[in-house]
N, C-alpha and C positions, 0 to 999 in steps of 0.2 A: 565426582562423588565416584569411586572409580565404575561400582557398575554400571555406571553410565557410559563406559568409558569405551566404547566398542559404537556411543552415537559422535565420537567426537571425527571434526575433521582432519585427517592423516596426515595432512602437510602442513597445516597452519596447527592443529592441535584444539584447535575451537569447539567448540559444542553450541552453536547457532538457536538451538530450539531446548536450553539447558534455562530454565523463569532466571531472570539479575535476582540480586539478596538487595533484602532491601537493606536501605544508610541509616547507618546509627540516629534513634531519634533522642533530644534530647529526653527530660524533666517534662519541661510545657507545653512537649508537642504531644504529650503520653498521657498527661490531660488532657489540656484542653482537645486531641483530637476526637474522641469521644462528643465530645459538646459540636464541636465543627459539623462532626460528619449529624450528627440530630434535626441542624437546626437549618443545612443546606436540604438537607433529602427532600425534604413534602419540597421547598419548591424546584429544584431542578426536574424533580421525578415531574412538577403537575407544566414545567415550563417546553420539556425535551416531548412531552406530551399533545400538548397541544400547539407545537413546531408541527410535527412530523404529523396531525390531524388534520391541517390545516396548508399543507405542503403544495396540494399541487394548486392551490388556492391564489398563493403568494405569485408575484411578479417577483421577474430575480433579483433585484436589486433589492427590495425588503427583505427575502431568501438570504441572500449572504450577510444585512445587517444583522439579521436575529440571529443569525447563529452564533455571531460576538455575543449574542447575551448569555449564550455556553458557556462560553469561554471564562464569560465574567464568572458567571455562577461558579465555577471550580478553578478560579484562580488561574486558568493558562497564559500565559500570554509568551509570544515568543518573540524574544530579547534580544534574539541575534538574527537576522538576517544576509544571506552576502551571497555576491554572483562570483562566481570558479572563475579567479584572472582579474579581477575588480576589486580595486583596493578598497579600502573601507573610506567613508563622507563622500565617492565620488558615483553615486548607485546613481542616480536625478537626472546625473551625465548619460547613460547607458540609453542605445537604438531603444525604439521598444520591441526590438527584430526580439535582446540578445533575453530578453524574458516571458516565460508560455504567453499564450494566449488563443483569443477564439482560433480554431482551426490549425490548433498544435496538441500533439501527444507526448503526455507527463507521462514518465516512468518514477514509479518512483518505489525508493523502495516499503518492504509490507510489517512491521513494531505494533499497533496499536488499532485501537476504534478513532482515535484519535486523530491518524490519516484522514480517513476522508473526509471527518468535521472539519481540516483546516483546509483542505484542496478545494471544498463548497465552498467555501466563507469564502476564497482571493479568488479561484475564477468561476463558481457554480457550473460544477465537472461532470459533463456524461463519463459516469464509473464506467470498469467493465470485471469482470473477471476473467482470468486465464489460465488454461491450463495445459498439466507437463508433454510437450510434444506434439500440442498443436497448436495450427496458425487459427484456430476460429475463437470466439467469444463468446461469454453471457454478458449479454444486457444489464444493468443494477439499476435499481435509486440508490438514493443515499443510505435512507437506515438495510438496505439491506450491504450496502458496502462496508457499513457500520459497525452494522453483525455479525456481517464476514469475517471477522479477524477474531471472529473468535466459538464459531463455527465450525463443528464437526466437517463441515461439509467442506472444507478445508479441502480438507484428507483422501476424498473423493482421489485426483488422479485423476479425472474427467467425468466429464461433464453427462449427468444422464438423459437415457433415454429420448424421452420431453419434453427436453431442453429446449428453446428457439437458440440459437444459433445464429453470430451471423462474426464482420471482420471490423479491426478497427477503421479501416478505408472505407466501409456500408457508411457505415457513425459518421463519421464523417464528413461522408457527404450530407447525410439527410439533418447532422444540425452543422450545420457551419459555423454559427454566429457564439461555438462554444467550447468548451477543448474538449480534447477527451482522455481522462484517467485512466491507467496501469498503473497492478503491479504483476508484471511480470512472475516476482518468485515466485506466486504462486499458492505463497502460506507463510505467511506469519514468522520470526523469526526475534530473537533479540539483539537485532543492530550489532552487534559482533561479526556476524559474520553476509554475505549478500550467495543467494541458492542460485544453482543455475537459473538461466531466462525462457522465458518461454516465447512458444516462435512464433507467436502473434504478432508480433512487433514487426514483424519480415511481410507485412498486411499493409506495412504503412507506405503509401506511395512517395516515391520519393523528389516532391518538390512541400515537404511537408520534415517540419524539424521536429524530434525527439527531444526533447526538455529528460532527462537527470534529473532526480531530486529527490532532495534528502533529510528525509525527518530526523530528530536524533532527540529528546527527552532526559530531563535535570525532576524530577528523581528519573533513576535507569530502572528501577520497575514500573515503571508504568506503562510500562513492555507488553505486549501480552502473547509469548509465545504458544504457553500453552492453553490450544480449547476447551469446554467446555457445556457444563450447560449449569442450570442456573447459579449454583454454588460458585461457580467460576466466577460471572460476573454479579455475584455479590461484592467481592473477593478486588474486584476492577475501582465497582462503586466505591470499594471503602478508603482505596489507598487515592479513585484521582478525588473523592470530600473529604476526608480528616488531617487531610494536607493542604496549609493557605495556599501555598502556590506551586506551581507546575512550570516550570519553562520548556519552549520549542528552542531549536538551534533549526534554521533552514539557510541550509545549499543550492544551489542552481548554477547544473552544469549551461557548457555553452550546447549550442543546438546537435545534433546531430543528424546525420543525413543516409538515409535506407537507400547505400547503393545499388541493392537488388529489388528495391522499388519499381513498378512498374507505371508509371503516367495512373494508368487508369487504376491505381490502388489493388493491382492479382500479381503478387511477385511471383517472378519464372518459377521457382518452383510449385506452382499451382499448377493444380486444373481444372476446369471450367467445369461445374454442375447445375443440379440445377440452380437458377436466377442468380448463378455466380458467385454459386457457394463449393466448393467441390465434395465429392461424393464420404458415404461414415466410415472409408476407410485409410485417405488420404486426411480425416480428421481426426481418427486416434493417433497417430501412430507419424502419418506428414513425411514416411521416410528420414532417410541425413541430410544430413542440410549440408550444400555446397559452402566449400574453402570461405567467399563470397561473404554468406549469412553469417558462417558464424563470424566472422570479424567482424561484422556490424553488434551480435550480439553482444560478441567478448566487449567493446567499445561504450554499449552503454554497461553493462558490467562493472569496469573498470571505473569505470567513469562514475558510479554508484559509492564499490566500493571506496576509493579514496574522498571522495565528500565525506563518505561516516566513518574514517575512518574506523573502514572495516575491513573482513579479507573475503576472499572467493570463496567459497570450498564448495566441498564438489556432491555434496549430500543433498538428497531431493526429499519432492515431499513422502516419497514410499520411506525414502528413513527417517522423516517425521512422526508416519504413522507409529512407524514401531515405535518409534521412542514415543510416543505419547500412551499406547498402550505399557510399552512397560512403566514408565512414571505413574499412570493408572492402580495398575498394580502395586505400586509400591508402598503410593499411598494407602489403600487400602489396606 
């Protein structure tokens, strides 16, 4: 749309915030879609409500197993899992250090509420919310990570005044038996572009691997680049439940080492504050990144773009905030 051309990346021409058009559906799909939706909806709502209410009481293996029930109810399957640089059929021959595991960090692209569900089902991750220009993060529950994908909260561009913030390094020490999942783009896209990454990854110790992980969906409109309220959620549920099947394509890159990360998890760019956390001035802007710090972020971003067959773009969360305002004005 010409009206939104200002929200295209100047270099690539990509508009990462534009909702992907729905693929053409066949006559049987149009006829039976509403029936499938009505049959699935009560079971889906009952199952997910019960799961999230009981979540604190469930052991990790049972949590992961029950999450696959959500995929079964929605007909969502991971049909294509590959490690970067590994030939098909040889995944079982790879060493454990080649895949994410407890004590490592997963840097995933952010496109859909299904992202967090998949990561939790496979790795039982601890989720965090990153912010542009800040090395601090906000710890999220699984429910918060799922709803963040459609929440206007991602457009704030920074943490609230009363939010409890921490660093990824501290969480690695607090949860040594779990992986930490980060969405370093800070906001959702349609999967066609990778936004500039948050410097939150720079607090990862040099002894810890960062695994870039790309998730792509078929149909492509399973992505949710435009957040909103109840109406947007119902639109997402309609697409999720009215179609017979959905597929997830997963690509895992080689582990990246934060070459500027110290052994204690505090990067060279950080100054000490109360309990090892930097002061408010450092939280908000964090200053200019060094050339080496930028190289670390570039390596993660380039791997995410290559794995997801996307382009790196220069648009930011502030640009998305302006796009959403224009999009909502157009709809009204």
